[in-house]
C-alpha positions as CSV (number, residue, x, y, z in Angstrom):
1,X,8.1,1.6,-7.2
2,X,8.0,0.9,-10.9
3,X,8.2,3.1,-14.0
4,X,4.4,3.0,-14.6
5,X,3.8,4.3,-11.0
6,X,6.4,7.1,-11.5
7,X,4.9,8.0,-14.8
8,X,1.4,8.1,-13.3
9,X,2.6,10.5,-10.5
10,X,4.1,12.8,-13.1
11,X,1.1,12.8,-15.3
12,X,-1.3,13.5,-12.5
13,X,0.8,16.5,-11.4
14,X,1.5,17.8,-15.0
15,X,-1.3,16.5,-17.2
16,X,-0.4,18.6,-20.2
17,X,3.1,17.0,-20.5
18,X,4.3,13.8,-22.0
19,X,6.7,11.7,-20.0
20,X,9.2,8.9,-20.8
21,X,10.4,7.1,-17.7
22,X,13.1,4.4,-17.5
23,X,14.8,2.8,-14.6
24,X,14.1,0.4,-11.8
25,X,14.2,0.1,-8.0
26,X,14.6,3.7,-6.8
27,X,16.6,5.2,-9.7
28,X,14.8,6.7,-12.7
29,X,15.6,8.6,-15.9
30,X,12.8,11.0,-16.9
31,X,12.2,12.9,-20.1
32,X,9.5,15.5,-19.7
33,X,8.0,17.2,-22.8
34,X,5.7,20.1,-22.6
35,X,5.0,23.7,-23.5
36,X,5.2,24.5,-19.8
37,X,9.0,24.5,-20.1
38,X,9.1,27.2,-22.7
39,X,11.2,30.1,-21.4
40,X,12.0,28.7,-18.0
41,X,15.5,28.5,-16.5
42,X,16.8,25.0,-16.0
43,X,16.4,25.0,-12.2
44,X,12.7,26.0,-12.5
45,X,12.1,23.2,-15.0
46,X,13.7,20.7,-12.6
47,X,11.6,22.0,-9.7
48,X,8.4,21.5,-11.7
49,X,9.1,17.8,-12.2
50,X,10.5,17.2,-8.7
51,X,7.3,18.7,-7.2
52,X,5.4,15.6,-8.5
53,X,7.8,13.2,-6.8
54,X,8.9,15.1,-3.7
55,X,6.9,12.9,-1.2
56,X,8.4,9.8,-2.7
57,X,11.9,11.2,-2.7
58,X,11.4,12.2,1.0
59,X,10.3,8.8,2.0
60,X,13.1,7.1,0.1
61,X,11.0,5.1,-2.4
62,X,12.7,7.2,-5.1
63,X,16.4,7.7,-4.4
64,X,17.7,9.2,-7.6
65,X,16.2,10.9,-10.7
66,X,17.8,12.2,-13.8
67,X,15.5,14.7,-15.4
68,X,15.7,16.1,-18.9
69,X,13.1,18.6,-20.0
70,X,12.1,19.6,-23.5
71,X,9.6,21.8,-25.2
72,X,7.7,19.9,-28.0
73,X,9.9,21.6,-30.6
74,X,13.1,20.7,-28.7
75,X,11.9,17.1,-28.4
76,X,11.2,16.8,-32.1
77,X,14.6,18.4,-33.0
78,X,16.6,16.0,-30.7
79,X,14.6,13.0,-32.1
80,X,15.7,13.9,-35.6
81,X,19.3,14.5,-34.7
């Protein structure tokens, strides 16, 4: 699996979000940006993103993911830091 495929899976599951995916093989770093994360607890944010990848995690094609979630305001603020 490659980063474009992972990004496509995420975008089809969460079309209102922006994703930045890095990695190779079965290990990926994902930055997810969207209003959907506003007011959610960290575990719920992770669950939303994992849901898009769960079948591929279960079959082993994705082994490890590092997920960072941001609202658009948080993303903008960290980009300026």
